[in-house]
N, C-alpha and C positions, 0 to 999 in steps of 0.2 A: 570431459572434466566435470566432477561434481561441483555443486554450489560451493563457493569459497568459505563457507562456515560449516564446520564439522557437526557441532551439536545444535540441532534444530528442534530439540525437544521442549525447550522453554521459550516463552515469549520474550520479545525485546521490549523493555519498558523504560529503563533509565536512559538519559541522554547519551551516555557513553555506549550503551548497547545499540541504540538507534543509529548512532554515528558508525558503529561497526557494521551494521546492516547496510547503510549507504555505501560504505567503502567496499563491502562484499559485492554489492550490485555493480559498482564501477569496475570491479575486477572480474565479474562474471562473464559468461558467454551469452550471446543473444538467445540461445535456446534454453537458458536456465529458468526462464519464467515458468511458474508452475501453479498449482492449486492454492498455494499459500502466499506467493509474492508475484506482484506485477509491477512494472515501472513504465513511466513515460518520460522521455527526455525533456519534452516541453508540453505544456498544457496551460491554456489561459483559464485560470480559476475564477475569472470574473465574467466569462462569456457563457452564453446559453449552451453552445456545443461542448465546451469544457466541463460545465456542470453536469450535463447529461452523460458525458463519458464517465465522470465520477460515480454517478448514480448507477449506471450499468455495471461498473466494476464492483461496487459495494454490494449490489443485489446478487451478483454472481458469487461473491464470497459468501454471502449469507445463505445461498441456496446449495452450498456444498453438502454432500453427505456427511453427517456429523462424525461417523466412524472414520471416514477417509480424512476429513479435516483434522481430526485429533492426532494424526501422525506427525504434524508439524506445529511447533510453537503452542502446544496445548489448545489447538484449534483456532488460534488467532490467524489473521491474514493481514498482509501489508501491501498498500498501494503507495509507491514512492514516485513523486513527481519532481522532475528537475535532475534526475540521475538515470543513467543507462550504462551498459557496458562501455567502458572507455571514455565516458563523459560525465562531467559534473557541472551542470549549467545553473542549477538553482531555479527559483521562481520568484516572481514579484510578490512581495509580502501581502498577505490577506489576513483579515481579522478572523481567527478561528471560530469565534462565537457567531459571527455573521455568516460564515460559510456553513456552519451546522444549521442555522436557522433557514438558510436558503435551500439546503438539501432536505430538511425535515419533511416538507410536504410530499416529497417523492419516496422517502424511506420510512415514514411512520415512526414507530417506536423501536426501531433497531437500536440495540445498545452498543456502546463502544464507538459510535461515530463521533469523531473529533476528540476522543480521549475519554 
């Protein structure tokens, strides 16, 4: 079964588009994770292991071959936390600015982190 969204040429930006992406992940198959989308049903975004997992995923997205990455969402990638096929659990709220500040030493000047 292909990923539940047919047109993956444009990035998801608006809240309604991001909601559609979350719903698609929930309807997806476990094997649908790819070079442009990853998900974690649960992840503690305040713990060191959780933050290091985010760093690894973001660096993995950043190190994709640009020509290959451009095949999906104009080269954007998405890491969704709190959703997985068949589940929508959510996560405890975190301050996005604080999260970005915490990740910044690991990621340097990568653009697009945190919006």
